[in-house]
N, C-alpha and C positions, 0 to 999 in steps of 0.2 A: 397347404399344399394345393387347394382348389383355385385360388385367385393368383394374379400376378401383378406387379407394379412396373414393369420393364417393358416397353412398347417398342418395335421396330416397324416404322411405316415406310413401304418402298412404292416408289412412283416411277412412271415411265419416262419422265424428264425433269430438268432444272426448273422448268416454269411451274408446273405442279407442284414440285417440292417446295418452292418459295411461296406459292399460295396457301399451301397447308401449315404454314407457321401458326396460323390460327389455332392449331391443336395443342401448341405448347402453352401450359398455363402460366408462364411468366411473361409471354408476349403481350404487349400493352393492347393489342387488338384481339386477344383470345376471345373464341366463341363462348366459353362457358361463362363469362361474365357478360358478354355482349347480348347474348340470348337467353340469359338466366337458366341455363342448363344445371349449374350446380349451385346448392344454396349457399349463402354467404358464409355460415357457419362451418361448412365442410371444405371451403376453399383451401383451407391450410393443408388438409390431408392431401387434397388433389396435387398441390405442390410438390407432394413426396414422391410423385410418379417420375419415372425415368423415361422420356420419349425421345426417340431418335428417328429423323425423318431423311431419307436419302433417296437417291435415284439408282437404278439398278445398275447403270453403269460403274458406280462405284465398285461392284462385285468383280469387275474385269481384273484380272490379275496383272499387276504392273511389272515393268521392267526394272529390276533392282541393279543391273549392272549397265552403265552407260558406255558400252563400248561395241565394236563391231561383230558381225557374225563370225569372222575367223577367228577372233579372240575367245569368244564363247564355244565354238568349236573345239579350240585347244583345250579350254577349260573343262569341256564336255558337260556344259550346262546351257540352259536357255535363259538364264538370267531372270526367269520369272519368279515373283513371290509365291510361296505355297499358300494353299488355300486358308491354312491356320493363320498364316501372316496377315492374309488379306481380310480376315473377320476380325482380327486384333485391330487392323487400321480402322476399317469401317466402323466397328462396334467400340472403339476406344470411350467415347463420351458416356457409355452405359456402366463403365467401371466394372465391378466384378459380378455384375448381374447375370443369373443364369435362367433358363427356362423362359424365353422371350416370348411374348404375343405379338404376331407377325400380323399386319394388316398391309394386303396388296391392294394398291389404287389402280385402276385399269386392269384388273387381273387377267382378262383374256389375252394379254400379252405374255403371259406368264406359263410356259407349258412345255412338256417334252413330246415331240412328234411320235405317233405310233409307229414303230419300225417296220413293220411288215408291208406298209402301203407303199406303193410305187406311185410317185406324183410326176414323175418327167414324162409319161406317154398322154395326160390329160391336160396339161397345161400348156399355154404359149411361152414363148422365149422370155416375154417380159414378166410375164406371171411367174416363172420359174427364177428369174432374179429377185423379184420381189419377196417370194416365199423363202428363198435362201437367206435373205438379208433378214427377214422377220424370225426366221428360225433360229439363227446364229444370237439375235438379242435375247430370244425366250431362252436360249440355252444358257446365256450368260445369267439371266435372272433366277432360273430355278436351280442350276448348279451352287449359285452363291446362297440361296436358302439352305440347300443342303449342306453346305459347308458350316453355316451358322448353326444349324440342328447338330451337326457332329461335334462342335467345339463348346457351344453354350448351351445347347438344347432349346427346344421350341415347345412351348406348353399348348398352343393352339395357333392354327393360321386362318384368317377371314380374308375370302376374297371379296372385293367391291368392284363391281363392274355394270354399267348400264346395258351392256352386251355379253351376257354371261354364257357364251356359246363357242364352239370350236371354229377356229378361221380356216379359209381355204389353204390347203397344203399342211395341215397338222395331222393327217392321216386319218382324221374322222370326217364323216360328212359334214360339208359347211353348215353351219347354222344350227347343228347339234347341242342342245343346252348340256352344261357341265352337270354329271350325276349329282354334284354336291349342291346344287342349287336349293336355296332355301324359300325364295319367294320370285316367281317369274311375273314382274310387273311389266305389261306390255309398253312399248313405245306410245302408242296413242294415247294411253292413260296417263303416261308419265307428261306427254306434251300438255294435255288437257289440264293436268294438275299443276303446270308450271314449273316441275322439275327439271326437265331438260330442255335445251333450245328447240326452236321449231327447224326443222331442216330447210334448206333453201332448194327447191326443185328447178332444175333449168328447163327452159320453156322452147321449144322449136320455133323459131321465128328468123325469116330470113327476109323481113322486109326493110331492115334497115332503118325504120324510122322510130324506133324506141330510144329513150333517153339513156338508158343502161346498155351496155355492151353485151353482145351474145356471144357466149364462149362454145367452140365446136371443138371436135377431135382432130385438130389439124395434123398432128402427128400420124395418126392413122391413115390420113388421106395422101401424103406427101412422102412417106418413109420410102415406098418402093422405088420412087422414081429418083431418089438422090443418089 
């Protein structure tokens, strides 16, 4: 009852999803062999684990009725699959496994906004649009996990992120660490340790003599006159 052998790994996009195939023991380039993580004599047991890697977009309820809005209105249905049907579709490869262990990659994109916060008064128009799109994606992600928990059960969820804090527009002060953070490893330390990429900081330069192009906020400068 304490341990699990079924894992659901959720990513923010298909590129990261495909890169994480190294976590599947049967993959020829898996990290368990390449990095000597698992002893050879135990590799057979590792192969018993059921690992599903998907991107959060798979949690979006799909349209089952390929028909127009009028026909759907007549049938009194929106034509969308139910949350249970979505879970069955996404987790089909896990078979009859229950009580999954969930790993959220880039987990700062998975949240439910604090409802009492009013964001419209403090954000610009562009920021409101960005926040709304980001909030919709976060809602799909977390609602999908709630549906998985309801139908299959979730043993534990591990959030993985290099920036484990609330984003702007989440209803919480921007940059506030998640209350469930286990280790806050600073960005500077991570850069010095070679764990993350070194950020490229733009330099103000209007001389026009450099070999590399200089990018400026052109839209902010010209939009009022268009």
